KOLMI-774372 format. One record per atom (N, C-alpha, C, CB): residue number from 1; chain; atom name; x, y, z. Coordinates in steps of 0.05 Angstrom, whole numbers, padded with zeros to 5 digits. Each point is the difference from the previous one (the first is absolute). Glycine has a CB too. Layout:
residues N
<rec num="NUM" cadena="A" atomo="CA" east="X" north="Y" up="Z"/>
...
//
This chain:
residues 87
<rec num="1" cadena="A" atomo="N" east="00016" north="-00022" up="00002"/>
<rec num="1" cadena="A" atomo="CA" east="-00016" north="00025" up="-00004"/>
<rec num="1" cadena="A" atomo="C" east="00017" north="00023" up="00001"/>
<rec num="1" cadena="A" atomo="CB" east="-00040" north="-00020" up="00020"/>
<rec num="2" cadena="A" atomo="N" east="00038" north="00038" up="-00037"/>
<rec num="2" cadena="A" atomo="CA" east="00015" north="00025" up="-00002"/>
<rec num="2" cadena="A" atomo="C" east="-00003" north="00016" up="00018"/>
<rec num="2" cadena="A" atomo="CB" east="-00001" north="-00003" up="-00039"/>
<rec num="3" cadena="A" atomo="N" east="00012" north="00021" up="00048"/>
<rec num="3" cadena="A" atomo="CA" east="-00008" north="00024" up="00020"/>
<rec num="3" cadena="A" atomo="C" east="-00028" north="00015" up="-00009"/>
<rec num="3" cadena="A" atomo="CB" east="00052" north="00009" up="00008"/>
<rec num="4" cadena="A" atomo="N" east="-00050" north="-00004" up="-00034"/>
<rec num="4" cadena="A" atomo="CA" east="-00024" north="00016" up="-00012"/>
<rec num="4" cadena="A" atomo="C" east="-00025" north="-00022" up="00007"/>
<rec num="4" cadena="A" atomo="CB" east="00030" north="00029" up="-00045"/>
<rec num="5" cadena="A" atomo="N" east="-00033" north="-00052" up="00042"/>
<rec num="5" cadena="A" atomo="CA" east="-00018" north="-00018" up="00007"/>
<rec num="5" cadena="A" atomo="C" east="-00011" north="00000" up="00029"/>
<rec num="5" cadena="A" atomo="CB" east="00022" north="-00023" up="-00035"/>
<rec num="6" cadena="A" atomo="N" east="00001" north="00021" up="00051"/>
<rec num="6" cadena="A" atomo="CA" east="-00007" north="00006" up="00026"/>
<rec num="6" cadena="A" atomo="C" east="-00016" north="00022" up="00010"/>
<rec num="6" cadena="A" atomo="CB" east="00035" north="-00021" up="00002"/>
<rec num="7" cadena="A" atomo="N" east="-00024" north="00038" up="-00011"/>
<rec num="7" cadena="A" atomo="CA" east="-00014" north="00026" up="00005"/>
<rec num="7" cadena="A" atomo="C" east="-00027" north="00008" up="-00002"/>
<rec num="7" cadena="A" atomo="CB" east="00036" north="00006" up="-00012"/>
<rec num="8" cadena="A" atomo="N" east="-00041" north="-00017" up="-00018"/>
<rec num="8" cadena="A" atomo="CA" east="-00027" north="-00003" up="-00009"/>
<rec num="8" cadena="A" atomo="C" east="-00012" north="-00018" up="00014"/>
<rec num="8" cadena="A" atomo="CB" east="00009" north="00012" up="-00040"/>
<rec num="9" cadena="A" atomo="N" east="-00004" north="-00037" up="00045"/>
<rec num="9" cadena="A" atomo="CA" east="-00017" north="-00020" up="00022"/>
<rec num="9" cadena="A" atomo="C" east="-00001" north="00017" up="00028"/>
<rec num="9" cadena="A" atomo="CB" east="00019" north="-00050" up="-00021"/>
<rec num="10" cadena="A" atomo="N" east="-00008" north="00064" up="00031"/>
<rec num="10" cadena="A" atomo="CA" east="00000" north="00008" up="00024"/>
<rec num="10" cadena="A" atomo="C" east="-00033" north="00021" up="00003"/>
<rec num="10" cadena="A" atomo="CB" east="00064" north="-00005" up="00001"/>
<rec num="11" cadena="A" atomo="N" east="-00067" north="00014" up="-00024"/>
<rec num="11" cadena="A" atomo="CA" east="-00022" north="00018" up="-00002"/>
<rec num="11" cadena="A" atomo="C" east="-00025" north="-00025" up="-00001"/>
<rec num="11" cadena="A" atomo="CB" east="00027" north="00048" up="-00028"/>
<rec num="12" cadena="A" atomo="N" east="-00026" north="-00067" up="00027"/>
<rec num="12" cadena="A" atomo="CA" east="-00021" north="-00022" up="00001"/>
<rec num="12" cadena="A" atomo="C" east="-00013" north="-00001" up="00033"/>
<rec num="12" cadena="A" atomo="CB" east="00029" north="-00029" up="-00042"/>
<rec num="13" cadena="A" atomo="N" east="-00014" north="00030" up="00057"/>
<rec num="13" cadena="A" atomo="CA" east="-00014" north="00001" up="00026"/>
<rec num="13" cadena="A" atomo="C" east="-00011" north="00027" up="00009"/>
<rec num="13" cadena="A" atomo="CB" east="00029" north="-00036" up="00011"/>
<rec num="14" cadena="A" atomo="N" east="-00019" north="00058" up="-00014"/>
<rec num="14" cadena="A" atomo="CA" east="-00008" north="00030" up="00001"/>
<rec num="14" cadena="A" atomo="C" east="-00025" north="00000" up="-00015"/>
<rec num="14" cadena="A" atomo="CB" east="00047" north="00021" up="00002"/>
<rec num="15" cadena="A" atomo="N" east="-00045" north="-00032" up="-00028"/>
<rec num="15" cadena="A" atomo="CA" east="-00021" north="00015" up="-00014"/>
<rec num="15" cadena="A" atomo="C" east="-00027" north="-00025" up="00012"/>
<rec num="15" cadena="A" atomo="CB" east="00035" north="00028" up="-00054"/>
<rec num="16" cadena="A" atomo="N" east="-00028" north="-00052" up="00062"/>
<rec num="16" cadena="A" atomo="CA" east="-00020" north="-00020" up="00006"/>
<rec num="16" cadena="A" atomo="C" east="-00010" north="00014" up="00027"/>
<rec num="16" cadena="A" atomo="CB" east="00022" north="-00046" up="-00026"/>
<rec num="17" cadena="A" atomo="N" east="-00009" north="00053" up="00039"/>
<rec num="17" cadena="A" atomo="CA" east="-00011" north="00002" up="00030"/>
<rec num="17" cadena="A" atomo="C" east="-00018" north="00033" up="-00001"/>
<rec num="17" cadena="A" atomo="CB" east="00050" north="-00035" up="00027"/>
<rec num="18" cadena="A" atomo="N" east="-00040" north="00053" up="-00045"/>
<rec num="18" cadena="A" atomo="CA" east="-00007" north="00025" up="-00003"/>
<rec num="18" cadena="A" atomo="C" east="-00029" north="-00010" up="-00020"/>
<rec num="18" cadena="A" atomo="CB" east="00056" north="00031" up="00005"/>
<rec num="19" cadena="A" atomo="N" east="-00056" north="-00045" up="-00022"/>
<rec num="19" cadena="A" atomo="CA" east="-00028" north="-00008" up="-00015"/>
<rec num="19" cadena="A" atomo="C" east="-00019" north="-00011" up="00023"/>
<rec num="19" cadena="A" atomo="CB" east="00024" north="-00014" up="-00049"/>
<rec num="20" cadena="A" atomo="N" east="-00019" north="00000" up="00068"/>
<rec num="20" cadena="A" atomo="CA" east="-00019" north="-00013" up="00014"/>
<rec num="20" cadena="A" atomo="C" east="-00009" north="00023" up="00019"/>
<rec num="20" cadena="A" atomo="CB" east="00019" north="-00048" up="-00006"/>
<rec num="21" cadena="A" atomo="N" east="00004" north="00060" up="00017"/>
<rec num="21" cadena="A" atomo="CA" east="-00011" north="00024" up="00020"/>
<rec num="21" cadena="A" atomo="C" east="-00011" north="00027" up="-00009"/>
<rec num="21" cadena="A" atomo="CB" east="00032" north="-00019" up="00026"/>
<rec num="22" cadena="A" atomo="N" east="-00022" north="00026" up="-00050"/>
<rec num="22" cadena="A" atomo="CA" east="-00007" north="00026" up="-00012"/>
<rec num="22" cadena="A" atomo="C" east="-00006" north="-00003" up="-00029"/>
<rec num="22" cadena="A" atomo="CB" east="00028" north="00022" up="00032"/>
<rec num="23" cadena="A" atomo="N" east="-00042" north="-00043" up="-00039"/>
<rec num="23" cadena="A" atomo="CA" east="-00001" north="-00002" up="-00031"/>
<rec num="23" cadena="A" atomo="C" east="-00022" north="00021" up="-00008"/>
<rec num="23" cadena="A" atomo="CB" east="00016" north="-00053" up="-00004"/>
<rec num="24" cadena="A" atomo="N" east="-00032" north="00057" up="00016"/>
<rec num="24" cadena="A" atomo="CA" east="-00025" north="00025" up="-00005"/>
<rec num="24" cadena="A" atomo="C" east="00014" north="00024" up="-00009"/>
<rec num="24" cadena="A" atomo="CB" east="-00033" north="-00014" up="00039"/>
<rec num="25" cadena="A" atomo="N" east="00059" north="00018" up="-00033"/>
<rec num="25" cadena="A" atomo="CA" east="00013" north="00027" up="00002"/>
<rec num="25" cadena="A" atomo="C" east="00025" north="-00007" up="-00032"/>
<rec num="25" cadena="A" atomo="CB" east="-00006" north="00013" up="00074"/>
<rec num="26" cadena="A" atomo="N" east="00006" north="-00037" up="-00081"/>
<rec num="26" cadena="A" atomo="CA" east="00020" north="-00003" up="-00024"/>
<rec num="26" cadena="A" atomo="C" east="00027" north="00002" up="00007"/>
<rec num="26" cadena="A" atomo="CB" east="-00032" north="00018" up="-00029"/>
<rec num="27" cadena="A" atomo="N" east="00036" north="-00021" up="00055"/>
<rec num="27" cadena="A" atomo="CA" east="00034" north="00005" up="00011"/>
<rec num="27" cadena="A" atomo="C" east="00013" north="-00022" up="-00011"/>
<rec num="27" cadena="A" atomo="CB" east="-00006" north="00022" up="00047"/>
<rec num="28" cadena="A" atomo="N" east="-00004" north="-00051" up="-00051"/>
<rec num="28" cadena="A" atomo="CA" east="00019" north="-00019" up="-00015"/>
<rec num="28" cadena="A" atomo="C" east="00005" north="00005" up="-00027"/>
<rec num="28" cadena="A" atomo="CB" east="-00014" north="-00030" up="00027"/>
<rec num="29" cadena="A" atomo="N" east="-00006" north="00041" up="-00043"/>
<rec num="29" cadena="A" atomo="CA" east="00010" north="00009" up="-00028"/>
<rec num="29" cadena="A" atomo="C" east="00014" north="00019" up="00001"/>
<rec num="29" cadena="A" atomo="CB" east="-00032" north="-00013" up="-00019"/>
<rec num="30" cadena="A" atomo="N" east="00040" north="00034" up="00037"/>
<rec num="30" cadena="A" atomo="CA" east="00016" north="00019" up="-00005"/>
<rec num="30" cadena="A" atomo="C" east="00031" north="-00011" up="00010"/>
<rec num="30" cadena="A" atomo="CB" east="-00042" north="00037" up="00004"/>
<rec num="31" cadena="A" atomo="N" east="00043" north="-00060" up="00016"/>
<rec num="31" cadena="A" atomo="CA" east="00019" north="-00010" up="00000"/>
<rec num="31" cadena="A" atomo="C" east="00018" north="-00017" up="-00022"/>
<rec num="31" cadena="A" atomo="CB" east="-00024" north="00007" up="00038"/>
<rec num="32" cadena="A" atomo="N" east="00005" north="-00019" up="-00053"/>
<rec num="32" cadena="A" atomo="CA" east="00007" north="-00011" up="-00021"/>
<rec num="32" cadena="A" atomo="C" east="00006" north="00016" up="-00030"/>
<rec num="32" cadena="A" atomo="CB" east="-00025" north="-00032" up="00028"/>
<rec num="33" cadena="A" atomo="N" east="00019" north="00055" up="-00019"/>
<rec num="33" cadena="A" atomo="CA" east="00006" north="00018" up="-00023"/>
<rec num="33" cadena="A" atomo="C" east="-00022" north="00001" up="-00017"/>
<rec num="33" cadena="A" atomo="CB" east="00046" north="-00011" up="00001"/>
<rec num="34" cadena="A" atomo="N" east="-00074" north="00007" up="-00001"/>
<rec num="34" cadena="A" atomo="CA" east="-00021" north="00002" up="-00010"/>
<rec num="34" cadena="A" atomo="C" east="-00016" north="00024" up="00002"/>
<rec num="34" cadena="A" atomo="CB" east="00006" north="-00042" up="00006"/>
<rec num="35" cadena="A" atomo="N" east="00002" north="00061" up="-00005"/>
<rec num="35" cadena="A" atomo="CA" east="-00009" north="00027" up="00007"/>
<rec num="35" cadena="A" atomo="C" east="-00032" north="00005" up="-00009"/>
<rec num="35" cadena="A" atomo="CB" east="00053" north="00016" up="-00006"/>
<rec num="36" cadena="A" atomo="N" east="-00057" north="-00020" up="-00019"/>
<rec num="36" cadena="A" atomo="CA" east="-00023" north="00003" up="-00011"/>
<rec num="36" cadena="A" atomo="C" east="-00022" north="-00012" up="00015"/>
<rec num="36" cadena="A" atomo="CB" east="00024" north="00004" up="-00041"/>
<rec num="37" cadena="A" atomo="N" east="-00016" north="-00037" up="00044"/>
<rec num="37" cadena="A" atomo="CA" east="-00020" north="-00011" up="00012"/>
<rec num="37" cadena="A" atomo="C" east="-00003" north="00007" up="00030"/>
<rec num="37" cadena="A" atomo="CB" east="00005" north="-00035" up="-00035"/>
<rec num="38" cadena="A" atomo="N" east="00017" north="00040" up="00047"/>
<rec num="38" cadena="A" atomo="CA" east="-00001" north="00011" up="00028"/>
<rec num="38" cadena="A" atomo="C" east="-00022" north="00019" up="00003"/>
<rec num="38" cadena="A" atomo="CB" east="00047" north="-00004" up="00006"/>
<rec num="39" cadena="A" atomo="N" east="-00044" north="00028" up="-00029"/>
<rec num="39" cadena="A" atomo="CA" east="-00016" north="00024" up="00005"/>
<rec num="39" cadena="A" atomo="C" east="-00030" north="-00010" up="-00009"/>
<rec num="39" cadena="A" atomo="CB" east="00041" north="00038" up="-00009"/>
<rec num="40" cadena="A" atomo="N" east="-00044" north="-00056" up="-00004"/>
<rec num="40" cadena="A" atomo="CA" east="-00026" north="-00013" up="-00004"/>
<rec num="40" cadena="A" atomo="C" east="-00019" north="-00013" up="00026"/>
<rec num="40" cadena="A" atomo="CB" east="00026" north="-00010" up="-00046"/>
<rec num="41" cadena="A" atomo="N" east="-00008" north="-00002" up="00061"/>
<rec num="41" cadena="A" atomo="CA" east="-00012" north="-00008" up="00026"/>
<rec num="41" cadena="A" atomo="C" east="-00002" north="00021" up="00014"/>
<rec num="41" cadena="A" atomo="CB" east="00016" north="-00040" up="00002"/>
<rec num="42" cadena="A" atomo="N" east="00001" north="00056" up="00007"/>
<rec num="42" cadena="A" atomo="CA" east="-00003" north="00023" up="00017"/>
<rec num="42" cadena="A" atomo="C" east="-00020" north="00019" up="-00009"/>
<rec num="42" cadena="A" atomo="CB" east="00044" north="-00005" up="00011"/>
<rec num="43" cadena="A" atomo="N" east="-00051" north="00009" up="-00036"/>
<rec num="43" cadena="A" atomo="CA" east="-00021" north="00019" up="-00006"/>
<rec num="43" cadena="A" atomo="C" east="-00026" north="-00016" up="-00002"/>
<rec num="43" cadena="A" atomo="CB" east="00032" north="00033" up="-00025"/>
<rec num="44" cadena="A" atomo="N" east="-00032" north="-00059" up="00024"/>
<rec num="44" cadena="A" atomo="CA" east="-00024" north="-00015" up="00004"/>
<rec num="44" cadena="A" atomo="C" east="-00008" north="00002" up="00026"/>
<rec num="44" cadena="A" atomo="CB" east="00011" north="-00028" up="-00032"/>
<rec num="45" cadena="A" atomo="N" east="00012" north="00031" up="00055"/>
<rec num="45" cadena="A" atomo="CA" east="-00010" north="-00003" up="00031"/>
<rec num="45" cadena="A" atomo="C" east="-00011" north="00035" up="00006"/>
<rec num="45" cadena="A" atomo="CB" east="00044" north="-00047" up="00019"/>
<rec num="46" cadena="A" atomo="N" east="-00026" north="00062" up="-00030"/>
<rec num="46" cadena="A" atomo="CA" east="-00010" north="00026" up="00009"/>
<rec num="46" cadena="A" atomo="C" east="-00016" north="00012" up="-00013"/>
<rec num="46" cadena="A" atomo="CB" east="00033" north="00004" up="00017"/>
<rec num="47" cadena="A" atomo="N" east="-00042" north="-00011" up="-00041"/>
<rec num="47" cadena="A" atomo="CA" east="-00022" north="00014" up="-00016"/>
<rec num="47" cadena="A" atomo="C" east="-00028" north="-00007" up="00007"/>
<rec num="47" cadena="A" atomo="CB" east="00031" north="00000" up="-00034"/>
<rec num="48" cadena="A" atomo="N" east="-00026" north="-00029" up="00048"/>
<rec num="48" cadena="A" atomo="CA" east="-00026" north="-00008" up="00008"/>
<rec num="48" cadena="A" atomo="C" east="-00004" north="00004" up="00031"/>
<rec num="48" cadena="A" atomo="CB" east="00000" north="-00033" up="-00038"/>
<rec num="49" cadena="A" atomo="N" east="00015" north="00051" up="00048"/>
<rec num="49" cadena="A" atomo="CA" east="00002" north="00008" up="00028"/>
<rec num="49" cadena="A" atomo="C" east="-00003" north="-00028" up="00021"/>
<rec num="49" cadena="A" atomo="CB" east="-00023" north="00051" up="-00016"/>
<rec num="50" cadena="A" atomo="N" east="00041" north="-00073" up="00002"/>
<rec num="50" cadena="A" atomo="CA" east="00006" north="-00023" up="00015"/>
<rec num="50" cadena="A" atomo="C" east="-00016" north="-00020" up="-00010"/>
<rec num="50" cadena="A" atomo="CB" east="00014" north="00022" up="00040"/>
<rec num="51" cadena="A" atomo="N" east="-00043" north="-00019" up="-00049"/>
<rec num="51" cadena="A" atomo="CA" east="-00011" north="-00020" up="-00010"/>
<rec num="51" cadena="A" atomo="C" east="00012" north="-00020" up="-00016"/>
<rec num="51" cadena="A" atomo="CB" east="-00029" north="00028" up="00004"/>
<rec num="52" cadena="A" atomo="N" east="00044" north="-00022" up="-00020"/>
<rec num="52" cadena="A" atomo="CA" east="00019" north="-00012" up="-00018"/>
<rec num="52" cadena="A" atomo="C" east="00022" north="-00018" up="00010"/>
<rec num="52" cadena="A" atomo="CB" east="-00011" north="00038" up="-00024"/>
<rec num="53" cadena="A" atomo="N" east="00011" north="-00029" up="00049"/>
<rec num="53" cadena="A" atomo="CA" east="00027" north="-00011" up="00013"/>
<rec num="53" cadena="A" atomo="C" east="-00011" north="-00037" up="00007"/>
<rec num="53" cadena="A" atomo="CB" east="00020" north="00060" up="00029"/>
<rec num="54" cadena="A" atomo="N" east="-00046" north="-00069" up="-00031"/>
<rec num="54" cadena="A" atomo="CA" east="-00006" north="-00019" up="00007"/>
<rec num="54" cadena="A" atomo="C" east="00011" north="-00022" up="-00026"/>
<rec num="54" cadena="A" atomo="CB" east="-00040" north="00024" up="00033"/>
<rec num="55" cadena="A" atomo="N" east="00033" north="-00012" up="-00057"/>
<rec num="55" cadena="A" atomo="CA" east="00011" north="-00010" up="-00023"/>
<rec num="55" cadena="A" atomo="C" east="00028" north="00000" up="-00003"/>
<rec num="55" cadena="A" atomo="CB" east="-00037" north="00012" up="-00015"/>
<rec num="56" cadena="A" atomo="N" east="00054" north="00009" up="00021"/>
<rec num="56" cadena="A" atomo="CA" east="00027" north="-00001" up="-00004"/>
<rec num="56" cadena="A" atomo="C" east="00014" north="-00013" up="00022"/>
<rec num="56" cadena="A" atomo="CB" east="-00005" north="00039" up="-00026"/>
<rec num="57" cadena="A" atomo="N" east="-00008" north="-00040" up="00045"/>
<rec num="57" cadena="A" atomo="CA" east="00014" north="-00018" up="00025"/>
<rec num="57" cadena="A" atomo="C" east="00001" north="-00026" up="-00009"/>
<rec num="57" cadena="A" atomo="CB" east="-00017" north="00025" up="00037"/>
<rec num="58" cadena="A" atomo="N" east="-00003" north="-00034" up="-00046"/>
<rec num="58" cadena="A" atomo="CA" east="-00004" north="-00033" up="-00011"/>
<rec num="58" cadena="A" atomo="C" east="00021" north="-00003" up="-00021"/>
<rec num="58" cadena="A" atomo="CB" east="-00053" north="-00006" up="00006"/>
<rec num="59" cadena="A" atomo="N" east="00057" north="00029" up="-00025"/>
<rec num="59" cadena="A" atomo="CA" east="00017" north="-00006" up="-00020"/>
<rec num="59" cadena="A" atomo="C" east="00036" north="00002" up="00012"/>
<rec num="59" cadena="A" atomo="CB" east="-00045" north="00021" up="-00036"/>
<rec num="60" cadena="A" atomo="N" east="00046" north="-00005" up="00061"/>
<rec num="60" cadena="A" atomo="CA" east="00020" north="00001" up="00003"/>
<rec num="60" cadena="A" atomo="C" east="00014" north="-00030" up="00019"/>
<rec num="60" cadena="A" atomo="CB" east="-00014" north="00055" up="-00009"/>
<rec num="61" cadena="A" atomo="N" east="-00009" north="-00064" up="00027"/>
<rec num="61" cadena="A" atomo="CA" east="00010" north="-00026" up="00015"/>
<rec num="61" cadena="A" atomo="C" east="-00003" north="-00026" up="-00023"/>
<rec num="61" cadena="A" atomo="CB" east="-00018" north="00020" up="00055"/>
<rec num="62" cadena="A" atomo="N" east="00003" north="-00021" up="-00074"/>
<rec num="62" cadena="A" atomo="CA" east="00009" north="-00022" up="-00022"/>
<rec num="62" cadena="A" atomo="C" east="00028" north="00011" up="-00010"/>
<rec num="62" cadena="A" atomo="CB" east="-00051" north="-00015" up="-00016"/>
<rec num="63" cadena="A" atomo="N" east="00056" north="00035" up="00004"/>
<rec num="63" cadena="A" atomo="CA" east="00022" north="00002" up="-00009"/>
<rec num="63" cadena="A" atomo="C" east="00029" north="-00002" up="00020"/>
<rec num="63" cadena="A" atomo="CB" east="-00032" north="00026" up="-00032"/>
<rec num="64" cadena="A" atomo="N" east="00028" north="-00022" up="00058"/>
<rec num="64" cadena="A" atomo="CA" east="00017" north="-00005" up="00023"/>
<rec num="64" cadena="A" atomo="C" east="00005" north="-00028" up="00002"/>
<rec num="64" cadena="A" atomo="CB" east="-00018" north="00039" up="00024"/>
<rec num="65" cadena="A" atomo="N" east="-00007" north="-00051" up="-00026"/>
<rec num="65" cadena="A" atomo="CA" east="00009" north="-00031" up="00010"/>
<rec num="65" cadena="A" atomo="C" east="00013" north="-00019" up="-00027"/>
<rec num="65" cadena="A" atomo="CB" east="-00044" north="00000" up="00040"/>
<rec num="66" cadena="A" atomo="N" east="00039" north="00020" up="-00064"/>
<rec num="66" cadena="A" atomo="CA" east="00015" north="-00013" up="-00026"/>
<rec num="66" cadena="A" atomo="C" east="00024" north="00005" up="00002"/>
<rec num="66" cadena="A" atomo="CB" east="-00031" north="00006" up="-00030"/>
<rec num="67" cadena="A" atomo="N" east="00042" north="00020" up="00035"/>
<rec num="67" cadena="A" atomo="CA" east="00027" north="00001" up="00002"/>
<rec num="67" cadena="A" atomo="C" east="00015" north="-00009" up="00022"/>
<rec num="67" cadena="A" atomo="CB" east="-00010" north="00031" up="-00024"/>
<rec num="68" cadena="A" atomo="N" east="00000" north="-00036" up="00045"/>
<rec num="68" cadena="A" atomo="CA" east="00013" north="-00015" up="00024"/>
<rec num="68" cadena="A" atomo="C" east="00003" north="-00031" up="-00007"/>
<rec num="68" cadena="A" atomo="CB" east="-00022" north="00033" up="00036"/>
<rec num="69" cadena="A" atomo="N" east="00002" north="-00046" up="-00049"/>
<rec num="69" cadena="A" atomo="CA" east="00003" north="-00024" up="-00007"/>
<rec num="69" cadena="A" atomo="C" east="00013" north="-00014" up="-00023"/>
<rec num="69" cadena="A" atomo="CB" east="-00031" north="00008" up="00023"/>
<rec num="70" cadena="A" atomo="N" east="00038" north="00015" up="-00040"/>
<rec num="70" cadena="A" atomo="CA" east="00028" north="-00003" up="-00026"/>
<rec num="70" cadena="A" atomo="C" east="00026" north="-00004" up="00016"/>
<rec num="70" cadena="A" atomo="CB" east="-00020" north="00037" up="-00037"/>
<rec num="71" cadena="A" atomo="N" east="00035" north="-00053" up="00018"/>
<rec num="71" cadena="A" atomo="CA" east="00027" north="00001" up="00004"/>
<rec num="71" cadena="A" atomo="C" east="00013" north="00021" up="-00004"/>
<rec num="71" cadena="A" atomo="CB" east="-00003" north="-00037" up="-00007"/>
<rec num="72" cadena="A" atomo="N" east="00028" north="00044" up="00017"/>
<rec num="72" cadena="A" atomo="CA" east="00012" north="00026" up="-00006"/>
<rec num="72" cadena="A" atomo="C" east="00006" north="00004" up="-00037"/>
<rec num="72" cadena="A" atomo="CB" east="00024" north="-00003" up="00056"/>
<rec num="73" cadena="A" atomo="N" east="-00013" north="-00020" up="-00067"/>
<rec num="73" cadena="A" atomo="CA" east="00004" north="00000" up="-00025"/>
<rec num="73" cadena="A" atomo="C" east="-00029" north="00005" up="-00013"/>
<rec num="73" cadena="A" atomo="CB" east="00044" north="-00030" up="00005"/>
<rec num="74" cadena="A" atomo="N" east="-00065" north="00016" up="00004"/>
<rec num="74" cadena="A" atomo="CA" east="-00028" north="00002" up="-00017"/>
<rec num="74" cadena="A" atomo="C" east="-00009" north="00032" up="00005"/>
<rec num="74" cadena="A" atomo="CB" east="-00018" north="-00056" up="00008"/>
<rec num="75" cadena="A" atomo="N" east="00019" north="00063" up="00013"/>
<rec num="75" cadena="A" atomo="CA" east="-00006" north="00032" up="00005"/>
<rec num="75" cadena="A" atomo="C" east="00011" north="00019" up="-00015"/>
<rec num="75" cadena="A" atomo="CB" east="-00002" north="-00009" up="00040"/>
<rec num="76" cadena="A" atomo="N" east="00032" north="00003" up="-00043"/>
<rec num="76" cadena="A" atomo="CA" east="00022" north="00022" up="-00018"/>
<rec num="76" cadena="A" atomo="C" east="-00010" north="-00005" up="-00025"/>
<rec num="76" cadena="A" atomo="CB" east="00048" north="-00001" up="00024"/>
<rec num="77" cadena="A" atomo="N" east="-00051" north="-00019" up="-00034"/>
<rec num="77" cadena="A" atomo="CA" east="-00010" north="-00010" up="-00032"/>
<rec num="77" cadena="A" atomo="C" east="-00021" north="00015" up="-00001"/>
<rec num="77" cadena="A" atomo="CB" east="00013" north="-00048" up="-00006"/>
<rec num="78" cadena="A" atomo="N" east="-00037" north="00046" up="00021"/>
<rec num="78" cadena="A" atomo="CA" east="-00026" north="00010" up="-00009"/>
<rec num="78" cadena="A" atomo="C" east="-00003" north="00026" up="00007"/>
<rec num="78" cadena="A" atomo="CB" east="-00019" north="-00040" up="00002"/>
<rec num="79" cadena="A" atomo="N" east="00028" north="00049" up="00019"/>
<rec num="79" cadena="A" atomo="CA" east="-00011" north="00024" up="00010"/>
<rec num="79" cadena="A" atomo="C" east="00022" north="00022" up="-00001"/>
<rec num="79" cadena="A" atomo="CB" east="-00033" north="-00026" up="00030"/>
<rec num="80" cadena="A" atomo="N" east="00064" north="00023" up="-00040"/>
<rec num="80" cadena="A" atomo="CA" east="00011" north="00016" up="-00003"/>
<rec num="80" cadena="A" atomo="C" east="00019" north="00000" up="-00026"/>
<rec num="80" cadena="A" atomo="CB" east="-00011" north="00001" up="00047"/>
<rec num="81" cadena="A" atomo="N" east="00012" north="-00025" up="-00058"/>
<rec num="81" cadena="A" atomo="CA" east="00012" north="-00001" up="-00029"/>
<rec num="81" cadena="A" atomo="C" east="-00025" north="00003" up="-00018"/>
<rec num="81" cadena="A" atomo="CB" east="00042" north="-00033" up="00012"/>
<rec num="82" cadena="A" atomo="N" east="-00067" north="00019" up="-00009"/>
<rec num="82" cadena="A" atomo="CA" east="-00022" north="00000" up="-00018"/>
<rec num="82" cadena="A" atomo="C" east="-00010" north="00020" up="00002"/>
<rec num="82" cadena="A" atomo="CB" east="-00007" north="-00039" up="-00001"/>
<rec num="83" cadena="A" atomo="N" east="00003" north="00055" up="00023"/>
<rec num="83" cadena="A" atomo="CA" east="-00019" north="00017" up="00005"/>
<rec num="83" cadena="A" atomo="C" east="-00027" north="-00003" up="00003"/>
<rec num="83" cadena="A" atomo="CB" east="00029" north="00016" up="-00019"/>
<rec num="84" cadena="A" atomo="N" east="-00039" north="-00036" up="00033"/>
<rec num="84" cadena="A" atomo="CA" east="-00031" north="-00007" up="00000"/>
<rec num="84" cadena="A" atomo="C" east="-00006" north="00014" up="00018"/>
<rec num="84" cadena="A" atomo="CB" east="-00004" north="-00042" up="-00014"/>
<rec num="85" cadena="A" atomo="N" east="-00017" north="00060" up="00006"/>
<rec num="85" cadena="A" atomo="CA" east="-00008" north="00019" up="00022"/>
<rec num="85" cadena="A" atomo="C" east="-00025" north="-00009" up="00020"/>
<rec num="85" cadena="A" atomo="CB" east="00018" north="00038" up="-00034"/>
<rec num="86" cadena="A" atomo="N" east="-00034" north="-00057" up="00020"/>
<rec num="86" cadena="A" atomo="CA" east="-00024" north="-00008" up="00016"/>
<rec num="86" cadena="A" atomo="C" east="-00001" north="-00026" up="00009"/>
<rec num="86" cadena="A" atomo="CB" east="-00022" north="00029" up="-00024"/>
<rec num="87" cadena="A" atomo="N" east="00020" north="-00035" up="00046"/>
<rec num="87" cadena="A" atomo="CA" east="-00003" north="-00031" up="00004"/>
<rec num="87" cadena="A" atomo="C" east="00019" north="-00019" up="-00009"/>
<rec num="87" cadena="A" atomo="CB" east="-00040" north="00010" up="-00003"/>
//
């Protein structure tokens, strides 16, 4: 594993935990460098006065579990190299 890969893999835990705890605000998307997707989640939560947080939080929990259950290499290939933004 190269040093670049291990650095990218370290984002897995941060993104996974933030997705589960703060998924409604899109924090995990910003950690992974997906600014547009992070803004979409944040706007959906804020512009609906928090009502959209029910949906965006479920998305965050699902993505957090997916991130944390992938191997480091699979995570890097899928979300860092291939830039798969959703699920």
